[in-house]
N, C-alpha and C positions, 0 to 999 in steps of 0.2 A: 336487603337484597344479597344474594349469594355472590361472593367474589373469591378469586384465587390469584396466586402469584404476585402479591403486593410487593412493590419495590420502589424505594425512593428514587426520584430523578434528580438531576443536577439543579433543577429549579425548586427543589424541596416539595414538589407535589408527589403523589404516589401513582405510579403506573400499575395497572392490574388488568385482569379480565373479570367481567361481570356476566352473570347468567341472565341474559335478557329474555323476557318471557316469549318473545316472538322470534328473535334471531339467534338464540342460544348464546354460547360464550363469545363475547366480543371485547376488544380492547377498550379500556376506559382510563381516564386520568382524573384522579380526585384531588381536590385542593381545599385547604381550610378557608380560602376566600372565594370558593365557588359560588356563582350566582344562584345555583340550584341547591335546595336543601339536601337532596340525595347525594350530591358531590361532597358536601361538608360532612354528612353522616358517614359516608363510606371512608372518608379520610380519617375521621375520628376512630372508626372501628378498625381500620387497617394499620394505623400508625404504630401500634404496639408490636405488630408481627411483621411489618414490612422489612425486607432486607435493606441494609444500608446502601447508599449510593457509593460506588467505587469508580473514580475517574479512570478512563482507559489510559493505559500507559502508551506513550508515543512510540512508534516503531523505531527500531534501531536503524543505523545507516545501512547495515547489512541487509535488514529486512526490506528497506526501501529499494536497495539495489536489486535484490532478488525479485521484487515486484515490477521492475522496469520491463518494458516490452522487449521481445526478442527483435534483433535486427538482421536483415539479410546481409550477405556479403557486399552487395551493391551499396546498401546504406552505410555500412562500416567504411568502405573504401571512399565513398563520397564525403563522409564526415572527415576522414583523415585528409583528403585532398583539400577540403575547405580550410584546413590549418597548415597547408603547405607540405603535407606528407604524401608522396606518391606511392603507388603500389611497389615500384622498384626500390624505393627507400626502405620499405618494410622488408622486402625479400633480402636486401643487403644486410639488414640487422639480424635476420633469422638464418643466415647462411650456416651458422654453427649450431643451430637448434633444429634438427630434423623433425622432431615431433611438432614443434611450433610451426614449421614450414608446412607440414601436412595439414594442420588445423587451418592455417591461413589460406591455403590453396583449395581445400576440399570441404570445409565446413559448409553446411547448407543454411545455417543460421547461427547467430551468436547471442548468448545471454550476457548481460552486463557482468555477471559473476564468473564468466568463463576465465580460466587462468591466463589465457593468451591476452586478454584485454588489459589486465594489470601489467603483464609482462611488456606489452607494447608501450604502455604508459611509462614504465621505468626506462625502457630503451630510448624513448623520445622525450624524457623529462616532462611528462604530462601528469599532473597531480590527479589523484582519485576524484577530487571535486570537479576538476576541469573535465575529466572523462564523463562524469555524471551529466554535466551541462551539455557537452557535445552529444552524449547519448540521447538526451531528451530532444535536442534539436534534430538529430538524425532520424528519430522515430517518425517525424512528420514528412520525411522525404518520400 
């Protein structure tokens, strides 16, 4: 049977596409222990040309933070309030940061990677990991 794109999987089987006589090219996994002869034959044929399995690299902390959902100003303010930081407290800390104050007052949404978020963390002694946890909690508000 005709096959293409053979690639070893984490389980040491081979994922590929086969040219099915009725359905055309379809996904197929071949294994040396397949109950069907065709699966064992395809495994034997494809094993020499299959690309090796490469485990996915785990995302970095920065990538995980970039993937976090955006929060509305309401969600950010409620999250801060849940740890005892009121809106007035934030504005007092930002009094000498006009750009930060504009962002705080007028942003329509916040990303976890927005510079103001880490700045507020520093101003209120909140670690990046604590911000991450608070962010995940606030996303459900």
